[in-house]
VMD Tcl script that builds the backbone (N, CA, C; Angstrom):
set m [mol new atoms 249]
animate dup $m
set s [atomselect $m all]
$s set {name element resname resid chain x y z} {
  {N N GLU 1 A -90.952 114.416 -272.141}
  {CA C GLU 1 A -92.010 114.156 -271.185}
  {C C GLU 1 A -91.888 112.747 -270.594}
  {N N ASP 2 A -91.661 111.744 -271.449}
  {CA C ASP 2 A -91.495 110.372 -270.960}
  {C C ASP 2 A -90.291 110.266 -270.034}
  {N N ARG 3 A -89.223 110.975 -270.406}
  {CA C ARG 3 A -88.005 110.931 -269.598}
  {C C ARG 3 A -88.254 111.543 -268.224}
  {N N LYS 4 A -88.967 112.650 -268.196}
  {CA C LYS 4 A -89.253 113.312 -266.924}
  {C C LYS 4 A -90.080 112.396 -266.020}
  {N N PHE 5 A -91.068 111.726 -266.595}
  {CA C PHE 5 A -91.889 110.778 -265.833}
  {C C PHE 5 A -91.024 109.638 -265.300}
  {N N LEU 6 A -90.148 109.106 -266.155}
  {CA C LEU 6 A -89.253 108.028 -265.747}
  {C C LEU 6 A -88.352 108.479 -264.605}
  {N N GLU 7 A -87.764 109.661 -264.727}
  {CA C GLU 7 A -86.887 110.186 -263.679}
  {C C GLU 7 A -87.626 110.307 -262.353}
  {N N GLU 8 A -88.833 110.834 -262.389}
  {CA C GLU 8 A -89.614 110.997 -261.159}
  {C C GLU 8 A -89.943 109.645 -260.537}
  {N N GLU 9 A -90.345 108.700 -261.377}
  {CA C GLU 9 A -90.703 107.369 -260.900}
  {C C GLU 9 A -89.494 106.661 -260.283}
  {N N VAL 10 A -88.361 106.742 -260.958}
  {CA C VAL 10 A -87.141 106.100 -260.453}
  {C C VAL 10 A -86.682 106.782 -259.172}
  {N N ARG 11 A -86.654 108.111 -259.171}
  {CA C ARG 11 A -86.210 108.857 -257.983}
  {C C ARG 11 A -87.041 108.495 -256.755}
  {N N GLU 12 A -88.342 108.374 -256.943}
  {CA C GLU 12 A -89.225 108.005 -255.838}
  {C C GLU 12 A -88.888 106.607 -255.310}
  {N N GLU 13 A -88.681 105.673 -256.213}
  {CA C GLU 13 A -88.412 104.293 -255.808}
  {C C GLU 13 A -87.030 104.140 -255.172}
  {N N VAL 14 A -86.007 104.667 -255.809}
  {CA C VAL 14 A -84.646 104.446 -255.307}
  {C C VAL 14 A -84.322 105.312 -254.092}
  {N N GLY 15 A -85.118 106.349 -253.879}
  {CA C GLY 15 A -84.928 107.189 -252.698}
  {C C GLY 15 A -85.214 106.458 -251.400}
  {N N LYS 16 A -85.873 105.320 -251.499}
  {CA C LYS 16 A -86.168 104.511 -250.317}
  {C C LYS 16 A -84.913 103.896 -249.717}
  {N N TYR 17 A -83.833 103.873 -250.475}
  {CA C TYR 17 A -82.633 103.158 -250.049}
  {C C TYR 17 A -81.497 104.065 -249.600}
  {N N GLY 18 A -81.720 105.356 -249.646}
  {CA C GLY 18 A -80.694 106.280 -249.191}
  {C C GLY 18 A -80.835 107.626 -249.873}
  {N N THR 19 A -79.874 108.489 -249.622}
  {CA C THR 19 A -79.870 109.829 -250.193}
  {C C THR 19 A -79.295 109.783 -251.596}
  {N N LEU 20 A -80.144 110.012 -252.575}
  {CA C LEU 20 A -79.715 110.001 -253.966}
  {C C LEU 20 A -79.121 111.364 -254.303}
  {N N LEU 21 A -77.849 111.369 -254.699}
  {CA C LEU 21 A -77.184 112.624 -255.041}
  {C C LEU 21 A -77.423 113.010 -256.493}
  {N N SER 22 A -77.405 112.005 -257.370}
  {CA C SER 22 A -77.647 112.291 -258.788}
  {C C SER 22 A -78.063 111.020 -259.511}
  {N N MET 23 A -78.599 111.243 -260.703}
  {CA C MET 23 A -79.062 110.132 -261.528}
  {C C MET 23 A -78.810 110.510 -262.983}
  {N N LYS 24 A -78.359 109.535 -263.768}
  {CA C LYS 24 A -78.139 109.754 -265.197}
  {C C LYS 24 A -78.872 108.664 -265.972}
  {N N ILE 25 A -79.643 109.097 -266.967}
  {CA C ILE 25 A -80.375 108.172 -267.830}
  {C C ILE 25 A -79.950 108.478 -269.266}
  {N N PRO 26 A -78.935 107.776 -269.763}
  {CA C PRO 26 A -78.451 108.033 -271.125}
  {C C PRO 26 A -79.505 107.710 -272.182}
  {N N MET 27 A -79.581 108.571 -273.189}
  {CA C MET 27 A -80.516 108.379 -274.298}
  {C C MET 27 A -79.717 108.295 -275.601}
  {N N PRO 28 A -80.197 107.528 -276.565}
  {CA C PRO 28 A -79.459 107.322 -277.814}
  {C C PRO 28 A -79.099 108.620 -278.541}
  {N N HIS 29 A -79.990 109.587 -278.537}
  {CA C HIS 29 A -79.755 110.834 -279.262}
  {C C HIS 29 A -78.757 111.762 -278.571}
  {N N GLU 30 A -78.263 111.380 -277.399}
  {CA C GLU 30 A -77.329 112.233 -276.656}
  {C C GLU 30 A -75.867 111.905 -276.942}
  {N N GLY 31 A -75.623 110.970 -277.845}
  {CA C GLY 31 A -74.256 110.635 -278.209}
  {C C GLY 31 A -73.549 109.754 -277.197}
  {N N CYS 32 A -74.288 109.084 -276.351}
  {CA C CYS 32 A -73.673 108.208 -275.356}
  {C C CYS 32 A -73.355 106.851 -275.984}
  {N N ALA 33 A -72.562 106.078 -275.289}
  {CA C ALA 33 A -72.217 104.740 -275.759}
  {C C ALA 33 A -73.490 103.900 -275.880}
  {N N PRO 34 A -73.633 103.138 -276.946}
  {CA C PRO 34 A -74.821 102.295 -277.093}
  {C C PRO 34 A -75.031 101.355 -275.904}
  {N N SER 35 A -73.944 100.930 -275.283}
  {CA C SER 35 A -74.056 100.022 -274.135}
  {C C SER 35 A -74.644 100.701 -272.907}
  {N N ALA 36 A -74.693 102.034 -272.902}
  {CA C ALA 36 A -75.235 102.778 -271.756}
  {C C ALA 36 A -76.739 102.993 -271.860}
  {N N VAL 37 A -77.278 102.841 -273.060}
  {CA C VAL 37 A -78.707 103.047 -273.282}
  {C C VAL 37 A -79.479 101.928 -272.587}
  {N N LYS 38 A -80.628 102.272 -272.065}
  {CA C LYS 38 A -81.499 101.377 -271.296}
  {C C LYS 38 A -80.922 101.053 -269.921}
  {N N LYS 39 A -80.007 101.898 -269.456}
  {CA C LYS 39 A -79.467 101.774 -268.104}
  {C C LYS 39 A -79.746 103.063 -267.354}
  {N N ILE 40 A -79.801 102.946 -266.044}
  {CA C ILE 40 A -79.960 104.116 -265.193}
  {C C ILE 40 A -78.814 104.083 -264.193}
  {N N PHE 41 A -78.073 105.162 -264.116}
  {CA C PHE 41 A -76.924 105.269 -263.233}
  {C C PHE 41 A -77.304 106.135 -262.039}
  {N N LEU 42 A -77.037 105.625 -260.843}
  {CA C LEU 42 A -77.415 106.315 -259.609}
  {C C LEU 42 A -76.188 106.614 -258.768}
  {N N GLU 43 A -76.199 107.758 -258.112}
  {CA C GLU 43 A -75.122 108.120 -257.178}
  {C C GLU 43 A -75.753 108.384 -255.817}
  {N N TYR 44 A -75.328 107.592 -254.836}
  {CA C TYR 44 A -75.812 107.746 -253.467}
  {C C TYR 44 A -74.783 108.488 -252.619}
  {N N ALA 45 A -75.235 108.993 -251.490}
  {CA C ALA 45 A -74.386 109.780 -250.607}
  {C C ALA 45 A -73.273 108.956 -249.964}
  {N N THR 46 A -73.538 107.678 -249.710}
  {CA C THR 46 A -72.527 106.844 -249.057}
  {C C THR 46 A -72.438 105.481 -249.747}
  {N N PRO 47 A -71.286 104.831 -249.636}
  {CA C PRO 47 A -71.158 103.479 -250.181}
  {C C PRO 47 A -72.162 102.511 -249.549}
  {N N ALA 48 A -72.452 102.669 -248.273}
  {CA C ALA 48 A -73.401 101.781 -247.596}
  {C C ALA 48 A -74.792 101.894 -248.220}
  {N N GLU 49 A -75.209 103.119 -248.547}
  {CA C GLU 49 A -76.513 103.317 -249.186}
  {C C GLU 49 A -76.528 102.707 -250.581}
  {N N ALA 50 A -75.442 102.868 -251.307}
  {CA C ALA 50 A -75.346 102.295 -252.651}
  {C C ALA 50 A -75.414 100.775 -252.589}
  {N N MET 51 A -74.728 100.179 -251.631}
  {CA C MET 51 A -74.750 98.719 -251.494}
  {C C MET 51 A -76.140 98.229 -251.105}
  {N N TYR 52 A -76.813 98.973 -250.230}
  {CA C TYR 52 A -78.172 98.611 -249.827}
  {C C TYR 52 A -79.108 98.676 -251.032}
  {N N ALA 53 A -79.006 99.741 -251.814}
  {CA C ALA 53 A -79.844 99.883 -253.007}
  {C C ALA 53 A -79.565 98.746 -253.990}
  {N N GLU 54 A -78.310 98.433 -254.185}
  {CA C GLU 54 A -77.952 97.342 -255.101}
  {C C GLU 54 A -78.596 96.035 -254.652}
  {N N LYS 55 A -78.491 95.742 -253.372}
  {CA C LYS 55 A -79.050 94.508 -252.812}
  {C C LYS 55 A -80.565 94.463 -252.983}
  {N N GLU 56 A -81.235 95.571 -252.710}
  {CA C GLU 56 A -82.697 95.602 -252.751}
  {C C GLU 56 A -83.263 95.672 -254.167}
  {N N LEU 57 A -82.545 96.303 -255.074}
  {CA C LEU 57 A -83.068 96.504 -256.424}
  {C C LEU 57 A -82.762 95.354 -257.375}
  {N N LYS 58 A -81.653 94.681 -257.169}
  {CA C LYS 58 A -81.228 93.620 -258.084}
  {C C LYS 58 A -82.292 92.531 -258.172}
  {N N GLY 59 A -82.717 92.258 -259.403}
  {CA C GLY 59 A -83.709 91.217 -259.627}
  {C C GLY 59 A -85.152 91.678 -259.569}
  {N N ARG 60 A -85.380 92.930 -259.174}
  {CA C ARG 60 A -86.758 93.442 -259.105}
  {C C ARG 60 A -87.278 93.759 -260.496}
  {N N ALA 61 A -88.563 93.584 -260.664}
  {CA C ALA 61 A -89.204 93.890 -261.941}
  {C C ALA 61 A -89.793 95.298 -261.901}
  {N N PHE 62 A -89.553 96.045 -262.957}
  {CA C PHE 62 A -90.172 97.356 -263.161}
  {C C PHE 62 A -90.817 97.300 -264.528}
  {N N GLY 63 A -92.120 97.093 -264.542}
  {CA C GLY 63 A -92.806 96.881 -265.816}
  {C C GLY 63 A -92.248 95.619 -266.448}
  {N N PRO 64 A -91.890 95.697 -267.729}
  {CA C PRO 64 A -91.358 94.507 -268.400}
  {C C PRO 64 A -89.862 94.280 -268.147}
  {N N ASN 65 A -89.227 95.178 -267.422}
  {CA C ASN 65 A -87.772 95.109 -267.220}
  {C C ASN 65 A -87.411 94.555 -265.847}
  {N N VAL 66 A -86.313 93.819 -265.809}
  {CA C VAL 66 A -85.784 93.298 -264.543}
  {C C VAL 66 A -84.478 94.030 -264.256}
  {N N VAL 67 A -84.337 94.519 -263.039}
  {CA C VAL 67 A -83.169 95.296 -262.648}
  {C C VAL 67 A -81.959 94.394 -262.441}
  {N N ASP 68 A -80.840 94.814 -263.000}
  {CA C ASP 68 A -79.552 94.188 -262.724}
  {C C ASP 68 A -78.663 95.304 -262.185}
  {N N ALA 69 A -78.499 95.357 -260.895}
  {CA C ALA 69 A -77.748 96.434 -260.255}
  {C C ALA 69 A -76.309 96.016 -260.015}
  {N N SER 70 A -75.379 96.943 -260.253}
  {CA C SER 70 A -73.969 96.667 -260.001}
  {C C SER 70 A -73.216 97.976 -259.803}
  {N N TYR 71 A -72.034 97.867 -259.211}
  {CA C TYR 71 A -71.180 99.036 -258.978}
  {C C TYR 71 A -70.654 99.553 -260.307}
  {N N PHE 72 A -70.544 100.881 -260.414}
  {CA C PHE 72 A -69.962 101.522 -261.590}
  {C C PHE 72 A -68.901 102.490 -261.102}
  {N N SER 73 A -67.822 102.586 -261.815}
  {CA C SER 73 A -66.703 103.443 -261.431}
  {C C SER 73 A -67.150 104.883 -261.152}
  {N N GLU 74 A -66.824 105.373 -259.967}
  {CA C GLU 74 A -67.170 106.755 -259.613}
  {C C GLU 74 A -66.471 107.745 -260.528}
  {N N GLU 75 A -65.248 107.426 -260.906}
  {CA C GLU 75 A -64.474 108.304 -261.780}
  {C C GLU 75 A -65.132 108.396 -263.165}
  {N N ASP 76 A -65.526 107.263 -263.725}
  {CA C ASP 76 A -66.185 107.267 -265.027}
  {C C ASP 76 A -67.537 107.970 -264.954}
  {N N TYR 77 A -68.251 107.776 -263.849}
  {CA C TYR 77 A -69.538 108.442 -263.657}
  {C C TYR 77 A -69.339 109.966 -263.661}
  {N N ALA 78 A -68.349 110.415 -262.921}
  {CA C ALA 78 A -68.077 111.853 -262.821}
  {C C ALA 78 A -67.691 112.440 -264.183}
  {N N LYS 79 A -66.993 111.648 -264.993}
  {CA C LYS 79 A -66.567 112.100 -266.324}
  {C C LYS 79 A -67.649 111.895 -267.386}
  {N N ASN 80 A -68.778 111.333 -266.962}
  {CA C ASN 80 A -69.891 111.037 -267.860}
  {C C ASN 80 A -69.507 110.008 -268.926}
  {N N GLN 81 A -68.576 109.126 -268.566}
  {CA C GLN 81 A -68.151 108.047 -269.460}
  {C C GLN 81 A -68.949 106.804 -269.097}
  {N N LEU 82 A -70.193 106.823 -269.499}
  {CA C LEU 82 A -71.124 105.758 -269.126}
  {C C LEU 82 A -71.089 104.637 -270.153}
  {N N SER 83 A -71.179 103.410 -269.660}
  {CA C SER 83 A -71.188 102.265 -270.593}
  {C C SER 83 A -72.042 101.143 -270.024}
}
mol reanalyze $m
mol bondsrecalc $m
mol representation Tube
mol addrep $m
């Protein structure tokens, strides 16, 4: 339930910056790399939209958390090799 709320909240916010194709929110119980937990991975339709989102989101506060946005390998994202 918390995850669904988080996904909806994030999707609404990040949708302002372009067409969001997919989103991944790794959770500890899913066997993902520990370094991927507490991160949200976004895939936009175009590189320009991704760059715009990165620029606008970096440094923003969401509750107690501050966003640090950066590029992530498309190949690793597609393979679900999140870190």
